[in-house]
C-alpha positions as CSV (number, residue, x, y, z in Angstrom):
1,D,17.1,3.2,26.8
2,I,18.3,2.3,30.3
3,A,15.0,2.9,31.9
4,R,13.2,0.3,29.8
5,P,14.9,-2.8,31.1
6,L,14.3,-1.4,34.7
7,G,10.6,-1.0,34.0
8,I,10.8,2.8,34.7
9,P,8.5,4.8,32.4
10,V,10.2,8.0,31.1
11,P,8.2,10.6,29.2
12,V,10.1,11.9,26.2
13,A,9.3,15.2,24.7
14,S,8.7,15.0,20.9
15,D,10.6,18.2,20.3
16,H,13.7,16.3,21.6
17,V,13.1,13.1,19.6
18,D,12.5,14.8,16.2
19,P,16.0,16.3,15.9
20,A,17.6,13.1,17.3
21,L,15.9,11.0,14.5
22,T,17.0,13.5,11.9
23,F,20.6,13.3,13.3
24,C,20.5,9.5,13.2
25,V,19.7,9.3,9.5
26,G,22.1,12.2,8.7
27,R,25.4,11.7,7.0
28,K,27.6,12.3,10.0
29,S,25.7,9.9,12.2
30,N,26.3,7.1,9.7
31,Q,30.0,7.3,10.6
32,L,29.3,7.3,14.4
33,F,26.6,4.8,15.5
34,T,23.7,4.5,13.1
35,P,24.9,2.6,10.0
36,A,22.9,3.6,6.9
37,R,22.7,-0.1,5.9
38,R,20.4,-0.7,8.9
39,Y,17.6,1.5,7.5
40,S,18.3,1.8,3.8
41,G,15.5,0.6,1.6
42,V,12.8,1.1,4.2
43,R,10.5,4.0,4.9
44,L,10.5,5.1,8.6
45,V,7.4,6.9,9.7
46,A,6.8,8.3,13.2
47,S,3.2,7.8,14.2
48,D,3.2,10.6,16.7
49,L,5.3,13.2,14.8
50,K,5.4,14.6,11.4
51,W,8.6,12.8,10.7
52,K,9.4,10.3,7.9
53,C,12.5,9.2,6.1
54,G,13.4,6.9,3.2
55,K,11.7,4.8,0.6
56,G,10.5,1.2,0.6
57,P,8.5,-1.0,2.9
58,E,7.2,1.0,5.8
59,V,8.3,0.8,9.4
60,T,5.8,2.8,11.5
61,G,5.6,3.5,15.2
62,P,6.2,6.1,18.0
63,A,9.2,8.3,17.3
64,I,11.0,7.1,20.4
65,E,10.7,3.5,19.2
66,L,12.1,4.4,15.8
67,L,15.0,6.2,17.5
68,L,15.8,3.2,19.7
69,A,15.7,0.9,16.7
70,L,17.9,3.2,14.7
71,T,20.5,3.0,17.4
72,G,20.4,-0.8,17.6
73,R,18.0,-1.5,20.4
74,T,16.1,-4.6,19.4
75,S,13.5,-4.2,22.2
76,A,11.9,-1.4,20.1
77,L,11.0,-3.8,17.3
78,A,8.0,-5.1,19.3
79,N,6.5,-1.6,19.2
80,L,6.9,-1.1,15.4
81,E,4.6,-2.1,12.6
82,G,4.7,-2.5,8.8
83,D,6.2,-4.5,6.1
84,G,9.7,-3.1,6.7
85,V,10.0,-4.3,10.3
86,E,11.2,-7.7,9.3
87,I,13.9,-6.2,7.1
88,L,15.0,-3.9,9.9
89,A,15.0,-6.8,12.4
90,S,17.1,-9.0,10.1
91,R,19.6,-6.2,9.7
92,M,19.8,-5.6,13.4
93,A,20.4,-9.4,13.9
94,G,23.3,-9.1,11.4
95,K,21.6,-11.0,8.6
96,K,21.8,-9.8,5.0
97,V,18.5,-8.8,3.4
């Protein structure tokens, strides 16, 4: 998150990202920092892990990019693909979809 704007590559272990993604879409996280309305109605699919969540138009990409998007980092959107990306982007921008 902080390394990206500084141009510093940071390898992230998938065994760390998987539980973080699961936490972000869990009930408790919705009360903390990942509003469910941000990702409801889209299907999130990690292209580098066996992780997926939700139903609807797909948002596919590396797990770390999904994690960044779930936590509100709009820079991750450029690294995601699928019909659900536009929906996710609109919600991150505060627009109703």
